[in-house]
C-alpha positions as CSV (number, residue, x, y, z in Angstrom):
1,M,-20.4,14.8,38.3
2,L,-18.9,13.6,35.1
3,T,-15.3,12.5,34.9
4,R,-13.2,12.0,31.9
5,S,-11.7,8.6,31.3
6,P,-8.1,8.5,30.0
7,M,-7.7,8.4,26.2
8,K,-6.8,5.0,24.8
9,R,-3.2,4.9,23.6
10,T,-2.9,4.1,20.0
11,R,0.1,3.2,17.9
12,P,1.4,6.1,15.8
13,K,0.9,5.7,12.1
14,P,4.1,5.0,10.2
15,T,5.4,8.1,8.6
16,I,6.4,8.3,5.0
17,P,9.6,10.4,4.3
18,A,8.9,13.4,2.0
19,A,11.3,12.0,-0.7
20,L,9.5,8.7,-0.7
21,R,6.1,10.4,-0.9
22,R,7.3,12.4,-3.9
23,Q,8.5,9.2,-5.7
24,L,5.2,7.6,-4.9
25,E,3.2,10.5,-6.4
26,A,5.5,10.5,-9.5
27,R,4.9,6.7,-10.0
28,S,1.1,7.0,-9.6
29,G,0.6,10.3,-11.3
30,G,-1.9,11.1,-8.6
31,W,-4.2,8.2,-9.7
32,C,-5.2,5.2,-7.6
33,E,-2.7,2.3,-8.3
34,A,-5.3,-0.4,-7.5
35,R,-8.3,0.7,-9.6
36,L,-10.7,-1.9,-8.3
37,L,-14.3,-1.9,-9.5
38,F,-15.5,0.8,-7.2
39,C,-12.4,3.0,-7.5
40,T,-12.9,6.8,-7.1
41,G,-9.9,7.4,-9.3
42,R,-7.9,10.1,-7.4
43,A,-5.2,8.7,-5.0
44,T,-5.6,10.1,-1.5
45,D,-4.1,7.4,0.7
46,T,-0.6,5.9,1.1
47,A,-1.0,2.2,1.8
48,H,1.7,-0.1,3.1
49,R,1.6,-3.5,1.4
50,N,3.4,-5.0,4.4
51,G,2.5,-2.8,7.3
52,Q,3.6,-3.0,10.9
53,K,0.1,-3.9,12.0
54,M,0.4,-7.0,9.6
55,G,3.7,-8.0,11.0
56,G,6.1,-5.6,9.3
57,R,9.2,-4.9,11.4
58,P,9.4,-1.5,13.2
59,G,12.4,0.4,12.2
60,D,12.7,-1.1,8.7
61,K,13.6,1.5,6.0
62,P,10.5,2.6,4.1
63,L,10.6,1.2,0.6
64,L,8.8,2.4,-2.5
65,S,8.0,-1.2,-3.5
66,N,6.1,-1.5,-0.2
67,V,3.7,1.4,-0.6
68,L,0.8,2.1,-3.0
69,H,-1.0,5.3,-3.7
70,L,-4.7,4.4,-3.4
71,C,-8.1,6.1,-3.4
72,R,-10.0,5.9,-0.1
73,A,-12.4,3.3,-1.5
74,C,-9.7,0.9,-2.6
75,H,-7.7,1.3,0.6
76,G,-10.8,0.6,2.7
77,W,-11.5,-2.5,0.6
78,C,-8.0,-3.8,1.2
79,H,-8.5,-3.6,5.0
80,N,-12.0,-5.0,4.8
81,R,-11.0,-7.9,2.6
82,P,-7.4,-8.7,3.5
83,A,-7.4,-12.3,2.0
84,E,-8.5,-11.0,-1.4
85,A,-6.1,-8.0,-1.1
86,K,-3.3,-10.5,-0.5
87,D,-4.3,-12.5,-3.5
88,L,-3.9,-9.3,-5.6
89,G,-0.5,-8.4,-3.9
90,L,-2.1,-5.2,-2.4
91,M,-1.3,-6.6,1.0
92,L,1.6,-8.9,2.0
93,E,2.6,-11.2,4.8
94,E,5.6,-10.3,7.0
95,W,7.9,-12.8,5.3
96,Q,7.2,-11.5,1.8
97,D,9.6,-9.1,0.0
98,P,7.6,-6.3,-1.6
99,A,10.1,-6.0,-4.5
100,G,9.7,-9.7,-5.3
101,E,5.9,-10.0,-5.0
102,P,3.7,-9.0,-8.0
103,V,0.8,-6.6,-7.5
104,A,-2.4,-6.1,-9.6
105,Y,-1.7,-2.6,-11.0
106,Q,-4.3,-0.3,-12.3
107,S,-6.4,-3.1,-13.9
108,N,-3.6,-3.8,-16.3
109,G,-2.4,-7.1,-14.9
110,F,0.4,-7.9,-12.5
111,V,3.6,-6.0,-12.2
112,L,6.7,-6.0,-9.9
113,L,7.4,-2.6,-8.2
114,D,11.0,-1.6,-7.6
115,D,12.4,0.9,-5.1
116,A,13.3,3.4,-7.8
117,G,9.7,3.9,-9.0
118,G,9.9,1.4,-11.8
119,L,7.1,-1.1,-12.9
120,W,8.1,-4.4,-14.4
121,P,5.6,-6.7,-16.2
122,W,5.1,-10.0,-14.5
123,G,3.7,-13.3,-15.6
124,D,2.0,-13.5,-19.0
125,A,2.7,-9.8,-19.6
126,A,6.5,-10.3,-19.2
C-alpha cells in the first residue's frame, strides 16, 4: 500500500502590494528592466534586488527601488549567476541600500532607482 509523505514546508513568496506593482509597471512600461543578451523583452516577473532569501529583513516595507520588472530569462539568469547579477546591481547584499546602489538598466548604462519611480543617471552618464 502506498502512503503519502507530508509536503515539504516552503517559505511563502514575498507579496508585492498592488500600489507598488502599479508603480513598477509604470516605470518599466511592461518591458524587462535588465535587457540582458538573451532577454525575451516582455516583463513577466517581479524580482527583489535584496530579497529575504539573500538576507533581506522580513517585515521591511517593500520599496520600489528594491524591485525590478524582468522577463523570465533575465530573472532566471540572476538566480543562476548571482555574483554577476550583483556586479550589475540586479541583486544586492543585505547591507546595501537599494536606493543608493546603481543598477544596469535596459542596456543603457547604470542608473539609481528611487522609491517614487524615478531613474537617475549614475557614473559617466550623470
